[in-house]
C-alpha positions as CSV (number, residue, x, y, z in Angstrom):
1,M,-50.1,-10.9,152.3
2,A,-52.0,-8.6,154.7
3,I,-54.1,-11.4,156.3
4,L,-51.2,-13.8,156.5
5,M,-49.1,-11.1,158.3
6,V,-51.8,-10.5,160.9
7,V,-52.6,-14.1,161.4
8,T,-49.0,-15.1,161.9
9,Y,-48.5,-12.2,164.3
10,H,-51.4,-13.3,166.5
11,G,-50.4,-17.0,166.1
12,F,-47.0,-16.3,167.7
13,N,-48.7,-14.3,170.4
14,S,-51.0,-17.2,171.3
15,I,-48.0,-19.3,172.5
16,S,-47.6,-19.2,176.2
17,P,-44.4,-17.6,177.6
18,Q,-43.5,-20.9,179.3
19,N,-43.7,-22.9,176.0
20,L,-42.0,-20.1,174.1
21,S,-39.0,-20.1,176.5
22,A,-38.5,-23.9,175.7
23,M,-38.4,-23.4,172.0
24,P,-35.2,-23.1,169.9
25,D,-33.4,-19.7,169.8
26,W,-34.2,-19.1,166.1
27,F,-38.0,-19.6,166.9
28,Q,-37.9,-17.2,169.8
29,L,-36.1,-14.7,167.6
30,A,-38.8,-15.1,164.9
31,C,-41.5,-14.4,167.5
32,V,-39.7,-11.2,168.6
33,Y,-39.5,-9.9,165.0
34,S,-43.0,-11.0,164.3
35,G,-44.1,-8.0,166.2
36,F,-43.7,-6.0,162.9
37,L,-46.3,-8.2,161.2
38,H,-49.1,-6.3,163.0
39,L,-48.5,-3.7,160.2
40,G,-50.4,-6.1,158.0
41,V,-53.5,-4.1,159.2
42,H,-52.0,-1.0,157.6
43,L,-51.5,-2.9,154.4
44,F,-55.3,-3.6,154.6
45,F,-55.8,0.2,154.9
46,I,-53.9,0.9,151.7
47,L,-55.8,-1.8,149.9
48,S,-59.1,-0.3,151.0
49,G,-58.0,3.1,149.8
50,F,-56.9,1.6,146.5
51,L,-59.9,-0.6,145.8
52,I,-62.6,1.7,147.1
53,T,-61.2,4.7,145.2
54,R,-61.1,2.6,142.0
55,I,-64.7,1.5,142.5
56,L,-65.8,5.1,143.1
57,L,-63.9,6.5,140.1
58,D,-65.5,3.9,137.8
59,S,-69.0,4.5,139.1
60,K,-68.9,8.3,139.6
61,N,-71.2,9.1,136.7
62,K,-73.5,6.1,137.1
63,P,-77.0,6.4,138.5
64,D,-77.6,5.5,142.2
65,Y,-73.9,6.2,142.9
66,Y,-74.3,6.3,146.7
67,K,-77.0,3.7,146.9
68,N,-75.1,1.1,145.0
69,F,-71.9,1.7,146.9
70,Y,-73.4,1.5,150.4
71,L,-75.6,-1.5,149.6
72,R,-72.6,-3.3,148.3
73,R,-70.6,-2.5,151.4
74,I,-73.4,-3.6,153.7
75,A,-73.8,-6.9,151.8
76,R,-70.0,-7.4,152.0
77,I,-69.5,-6.5,155.6
78,A,-72.7,-6.9,157.7
79,P,-73.5,-10.7,157.5
80,A,-70.2,-12.1,158.7
81,Y,-69.7,-9.2,161.1
82,L,-73.0,-9.7,162.8
83,L,-72.5,-13.5,163.0
84,V,-69.1,-13.1,164.7
85,L,-70.5,-10.5,167.1
86,A,-73.4,-12.9,168.0
87,A,-70.9,-15.7,168.5
88,L,-68.6,-13.6,170.7
89,L,-71.6,-12.3,172.7
90,I,-73.2,-15.8,173.2
91,S,-69.9,-17.3,174.3
92,G,-69.3,-14.6,176.8
93,Y,-66.2,-13.3,175.1
94,I,-67.5,-9.8,174.9
95,S,-70.1,-7.8,176.9
96,L,-73.4,-6.4,175.6
97,K,-72.1,-2.9,176.0
98,Y,-69.1,-3.6,173.9
99,A,-71.3,-5.3,171.2
100,L,-73.3,-2.1,171.0
101,V,-70.1,-0.1,170.5
102,C,-69.2,-2.5,167.7
103,L,-72.5,-2.0,166.0
104,L,-71.7,1.8,166.0
105,F,-68.3,0.9,164.4
106,M,-66.5,2.8,167.2
107,C,-64.2,0.0,168.3
108,N,-61.1,2.1,167.6
109,M,-62.2,4.6,170.2
110,P,-64.3,2.7,172.8
111,G,-62.9,4.8,175.7
112,I,-65.0,7.7,174.4
113,L,-68.1,5.7,175.2
114,G,-66.7,4.4,178.5
115,V,-65.9,0.9,177.3
116,R,-62.6,-1.0,177.1
117,N,-61.5,-2.9,173.9
118,E,-62.6,-6.5,174.4
119,Y,-61.8,-8.0,170.9
120,G,-58.7,-6.6,169.2
121,P,-59.3,-7.2,165.5
122,L,-62.5,-5.1,165.3
123,W,-60.7,-1.8,165.8
124,S,-59.4,-1.7,162.3
125,L,-62.8,-2.6,160.9
126,S,-64.2,0.5,162.6
127,V,-61.5,2.6,161.0
128,E,-62.4,1.2,157.6
129,E,-66.1,1.8,158.1
130,Q,-65.4,5.4,159.1
131,F,-63.4,5.8,155.9
132,Y,-66.2,4.2,153.8
133,L,-68.7,6.6,155.3
134,A,-66.8,9.7,154.2
135,W,-64.8,8.9,151.1
136,P,-67.6,8.4,148.6
137,F,-68.8,12.0,149.2
138,V,-65.2,13.3,148.8
139,A,-64.7,11.3,145.6
140,K,-68.0,12.5,144.2
141,K,-67.5,16.2,144.9
142,L,-63.9,16.5,143.8
143,N,-62.4,16.1,140.3
144,Q,-59.4,13.8,139.9
145,R,-56.8,16.6,140.2
146,Q,-58.4,17.8,143.4
147,L,-58.6,14.3,144.7
148,F,-54.9,13.8,144.0
149,V,-53.9,17.0,145.8
150,L,-56.1,16.1,148.8
151,A,-54.6,12.5,149.0
152,A,-51.0,13.8,148.7
153,S,-51.7,16.5,151.3
154,I,-53.0,13.9,153.8
155,I,-49.8,11.8,153.3
156,I,-47.6,14.8,153.8
157,L,-49.4,16.2,156.8
158,S,-50.2,13.0,158.7
159,P,-46.8,12.6,160.4
160,G,-47.1,16.1,161.6
161,L,-50.5,15.4,163.0
162,R,-49.3,12.3,164.8
163,W,-46.5,14.4,166.3
164,I,-48.8,17.1,167.5
165,L,-51.3,14.7,169.0
166,Q,-48.6,13.4,171.4
167,F,-48.6,16.8,173.1
168,G,-52.4,17.2,173.3
169,P,-55.0,16.0,175.8
170,T,-54.6,12.4,177.0
171,A,-57.8,11.3,175.2
172,L,-56.4,12.4,171.9
173,R,-52.8,11.1,172.2
174,D,-53.5,7.8,170.6
175,I,-51.6,7.8,167.2
176,H,-52.2,4.2,166.3
177,F,-56.0,3.4,166.4
178,K,-57.8,6.7,165.5
179,T,-58.9,7.1,161.9
180,W,-57.3,10.5,161.5
181,A,-53.9,9.2,162.7
182,V,-53.7,6.5,160.0
183,S,-55.5,8.3,157.2
184,D,-52.3,8.6,155.2
185,F,-52.5,4.8,154.4
186,F,-55.9,5.2,152.9
187,A,-54.7,8.3,151.0
188,A,-51.7,6.3,149.6
189,G,-54.1,3.7,148.3
190,A,-56.2,6.4,146.7
191,L,-53.1,7.8,144.9
192,A,-52.2,4.4,143.6
193,A,-55.8,4.1,142.3
194,L,-55.6,7.5,140.6
195,C,-52.4,6.5,138.9
196,I,-53.9,3.3,137.5
197,H,-57.2,5.1,136.5
198,N,-55.2,7.5,134.4
199,S,-53.0,4.8,132.8
200,V,-49.8,5.9,134.4
201,K,-47.0,3.3,134.1
202,V,-46.9,2.1,137.7
203,K,-44.0,-0.4,137.5
204,P,-41.2,2.3,137.9
205,I,-43.2,4.0,140.7
206,G,-43.8,0.7,142.4
207,W,-40.1,-0.2,142.4
208,L,-39.1,3.3,143.6
209,A,-41.6,3.1,146.5
210,V,-40.4,-0.4,147.5
211,L,-36.8,0.7,147.4
212,A,-37.5,3.9,149.4
213,G,-39.5,1.9,151.9
214,L,-36.8,-0.7,152.4
215,I,-34.1,1.9,152.8
216,S,-36.2,3.7,155.4
217,V,-37.0,0.5,157.3
218,W,-33.3,-0.3,157.3
219,M,-32.5,3.2,158.7
220,Q,-35.1,2.8,161.4
221,F,-33.6,-0.6,162.5
222,N,-30.1,0.9,162.6
223,T,-30.9,4.0,164.6
224,G,-33.0,1.9,167.1
225,N,-34.4,5.1,168.7
226,W,-38.1,5.0,168.4
227,G,-39.0,6.7,171.7
228,S,-39.1,10.3,170.8
229,P,-42.4,11.9,169.6
230,L,-40.9,12.5,166.1
231,D,-39.7,8.9,165.8
232,K,-43.2,7.7,166.8
233,A,-44.8,10.0,164.3
234,L,-42.6,8.9,161.4
235,Y,-42.5,5.2,162.4
236,P,-45.3,4.0,160.0
237,T,-44.2,6.1,156.9
238,P,-41.5,3.6,155.6
239,Y,-44.1,0.9,155.6
240,L,-46.6,3.1,153.8
241,M,-44.1,3.5,150.9
242,L,-43.2,-0.2,151.0
243,F,-46.8,-1.5,150.9
244,T,-47.9,1.0,148.3
245,G,-45.1,-0.1,146.1
246,I,-45.9,-3.7,146.6
247,I,-49.6,-3.1,145.6
248,L,-48.5,-1.3,142.4
249,L,-46.1,-4.1,141.5
250,A,-48.7,-6.7,142.2
251,Y,-51.2,-4.9,140.0
252,D,-48.6,-4.8,137.2
253,A,-47.9,-8.5,137.6
254,Q,-51.5,-9.9,137.2
255,K,-50.2,-12.9,135.2
256,M,-48.8,-14.2,138.5
257,E,-52.4,-14.9,139.5
258,R,-52.2,-18.1,137.4
259,S,-49.1,-19.4,139.2
260,K,-49.1,-21.7,142.2
261,L,-48.0,-18.8,144.5
262,G,-50.5,-16.5,142.9
263,R,-53.4,-19.0,143.6
264,F,-52.1,-19.4,147.2
265,F,-52.4,-15.6,147.7
266,C,-55.7,-15.4,145.9
267,F,-57.2,-18.1,148.1
268,F,-56.3,-16.2,151.3
269,G,-57.3,-12.9,149.7
270,E,-60.8,-14.3,149.0
271,I,-61.3,-15.5,152.6
272,S,-59.3,-12.7,154.3
273,Y,-62.3,-10.8,155.7
274,G,-63.8,-13.8,157.5
275,L,-60.4,-15.0,158.6
276,Y,-59.6,-11.6,160.0
277,L,-62.9,-11.5,162.0
278,I,-62.7,-15.0,163.5
279,H,-59.0,-15.9,163.9
280,Q,-58.3,-14.2,167.2
281,F,-61.3,-15.9,168.8
282,V,-60.3,-19.3,167.4
283,F,-56.7,-18.8,168.6
284,D,-57.7,-17.8,172.1
285,V,-60.1,-20.8,172.5
286,T,-57.6,-23.2,171.0
287,S,-54.7,-22.0,173.1
288,Q,-56.8,-22.2,176.3
289,Q,-57.7,-25.8,175.5
290,F,-54.2,-26.8,174.7
291,A,-52.9,-25.4,178.0
292,T,-54.0,-28.6,179.8
293,I,-52.9,-31.1,177.1
294,G,-49.5,-32.7,177.5
295,M,-47.4,-33.9,174.5
296,V,-44.2,-35.7,173.8
297,S,-42.3,-32.3,173.6
298,V,-43.0,-28.6,173.8
299,Q,-42.0,-28.3,170.2
300,M,-44.7,-30.8,169.2
301,H,-47.2,-29.0,171.4
302,V,-46.5,-25.6,169.8
303,A,-46.6,-27.1,166.3
304,V,-49.9,-28.9,166.8
305,Q,-51.4,-25.9,168.5
306,L,-50.5,-23.4,165.7
307,T,-51.6,-25.9,163.0
308,L,-55.0,-26.4,164.6
309,E,-55.5,-22.7,165.2
310,F,-54.6,-21.7,161.7
311,G,-56.5,-24.7,160.1
312,I,-59.8,-24.2,162.1
313,A,-59.8,-20.4,161.5
314,T,-59.2,-20.9,157.8
315,L,-61.9,-23.5,157.5
316,I,-64.5,-21.3,159.2
317,A,-63.5,-18.4,157.0
318,L,-63.8,-20.5,153.8
319,V,-67.3,-21.8,154.8
320,S,-68.4,-18.3,155.6
321,R,-67.1,-16.9,152.3
322,R,-68.6,-19.6,150.1
323,T,-72.0,-19.6,151.8
324,I,-73.3,-16.6,153.8
325,E,-71.0,-13.9,152.3
326,A,-71.4,-15.3,148.8
327,W,-75.2,-15.4,149.1
328,F,-75.6,-11.8,150.2
329,L,-73.1,-10.5,147.6
330,S,-74.9,-12.4,144.8
331,R,-78.2,-10.8,145.8
332,T,-76.8,-7.3,145.4
333,S,-74.9,-8.1,142.2
334,T,-78.1,-9.7,140.7
335,S,-80.2,-6.7,141.6
336,Q,-77.7,-4.2,140.3
337,S,-77.2,-6.1,137.0
338,T,-80.9,-6.4,136.4
339,K,-81.3,-2.6,136.9
340,E,-78.5,-1.8,134.5
341,I,-80.0,-4.1,131.9
342,R,-83.4,-2.4,132.2
343,L,-81.8,1.0,132.0
344,H,-79.8,-0.1,128.9
345,Q,-83.0,-1.5,127.3
346,A,-84.9,1.7,128.0
347,A,-82.1,3.8,126.4
348,L,-82.3,1.5,123.3
349,N,-86.1,1.9,123.1
350,T,-85.8,5.6,123.4
């Protein structure tokens, strides 16, 4: 769901204003409301908090806790990330200075280093990397009760922080891209992981969170006043509740994985990382090429453009996942499994 939301959002945005104005009214309306699909990135944040916290809780007492975690993260993230950066740099899409900022995982705050943001999707990856850097130490040092209190406190206090930031120095007023301004989404994922780790019945909690989220979203739409600092600070919160509830319900409905819809979602879940990295570049290049191509109708032009954009990006992501990403992940898995077997054998011998 997260990757399809983001890809759809950028797909609609790749249509030129001239072509969009010639489309049917219902399509133009869909494009307007697709603006909310950018929140798929925030669903990614909750997923990261959920999955990473579960991994850390399960491995907390295992040897080489930090080493195994960070090697696994590097193997998962670095190969595709470095390839995409190289492609963007060679094609002239980004500058060398921005590429260096990307290597530091500071794309969510490039202004601090005197660089403008040149490739949108990478900002959220920097946020996730900053979370990965800190959270393993937090999860290791705190017991589960303390971790629960910390995560709940972050969720409660984050809207207040977003409100305060709007009155601070200009450099700190950003409440959308900085890690500390979206940390409540990671914390929500961590709370969901703690519930499951302690065998809490998540279905009622999931439905309650979805219901609260939907009611809050409906209230936002009906008030229509999102300009005040308080409204801006509270704007993401309904989606935090909605997405957390969806994740809990999805976890409780694992049999859905075998259905056609489940396999569809699992496919895009598998290639989501590579698709997220490459799709904006593919969309931009494709839309530029299509700008000079004439077709029977504007509707046909837009349909073929969107189909090619989505298809090419999906194919590249699939090849990346099944080759480069799979190879590096298999190396770390094999190494870790071999070590665990040796430790187990040594314990038996003892």
